[in-house]
C-alpha positions in Angstrom: -75.3 3.1 0.7 -76.8 5.1 4.2 -79.8 5.6 5.1 -79.8 9.1 3.7 -79.1 8.6 0.3 -81.5 6.0 0.3 -84.3 8.7 0.8 -82.2 11.5 -0.9 -82.9 8.4 -4.4 -86.7 8.0 -3.0 -87.1 11.5 -2.9 -85.8 12.6 -6.6 -87.8 9.3 -7.8 -91.2 11.1 -6.0 -90.5 14.5 -7.0 -89.7 13.2 -10.9 -93.2 10.7 -10.5 -94.9 14.2 -9.7 -93.3 16.3 -12.5 -94.3 14.0 -15.1 -97.5 13.3 -14.1 -98.8 17.0 -13.1 -99.9 18.2 -16.1 -101.5 15.1 -17.1 -103.8 15.0 -13.7 -104.7 18.5 -13.6 -105.6 18.5 -17.1 -108.2 16.0 -16.8 -109.1 17.3 -13.3 -109.7 20.5 -15.2 -111.3 18.4 -17.7 -113.4 16.6 -15.5 -114.7 19.8 -13.4 -115.4 21.1 -16.6 -117.8 17.8 -17.7 -119.6 17.7 -14.4 -120.6 21.1 -14.5 -122.3 20.7 -17.8 -123.6 17.5 -16.6 -125.1 19.1 -13.5 -126.4 22.0 -15.9 -128.4 19.7 -18.1 -129.1 17.0 -15.8 -127.7 15.1 -18.1 -126.2 11.8 -15.9 -124.5 9.6 -18.6 -121.7 7.8 -17.4 -119.6 8.1 -20.9 -119.9 11.7 -20.7 -118.1 11.4 -17.3 -115.0 9.4 -19.2 -114.7 10.2 -22.9 -113.2 13.2 -22.8 -110.9 12.8 -20.1 -109.1 10.1 -22.3 -109.5 12.9 -25.3 -108.3 14.9 -23.5 -105.2 13.2 -21.3 -104.6 12.3 -25.3 -103.6 15.0 -26.0 -101.9 16.0 -23.2 -99.5 13.2 -24.2 -99.2 14.8 -27.6 -98.3 17.6 -26.1 -96.7 17.8 -22.8 -95.3 13.5 -24.4 -91.1 15.0 -25.4 -90.5 16.6 -22.2 -92.1 14.3 -20.1 -89.8 11.1 -21.7 -86.8 14.1 -21.6 -87.4 14.5 -18.2 -87.5 10.2 -17.8 -84.7 10.3 -19.6 -82.5 12.5 -17.6 -83.3 11.1 -14.1 -82.3 7.8 -15.4 -78.6 8.6 -16.9 -78.4 10.6 -13.4 -79.1 6.8 -11.8 -76.8 5.2 -14.5 -74.1 7.7 -14.1 -73.8 7.4 -10.6 -74.1 3.6 -10.5 -71.4 3.1 -8.3 -72.3 4.2 -5.3 -75.3 2.5 -4.9 -73.4 -0.8 -5.6 -70.2 0.3 -3.5 
């Protein structure tokens, strides 16, 4: 197993992680921004107000994006298992 192969495999893994987690992170970022704008305009500085909407948004995002996320991860794992003979020797 060459160094280029290991780097390519790590690149595919990182790309898959970013692809799977990207929508949820963007969703949490947008909801957090909206909550912070709401807190700034109303001057309510409650900590739970910042976390609860993000948690709910991420859970809803998992319900919406969950099947796609799962199929992407299963596709990556299946690709690893199909090319297992290249890893061992």
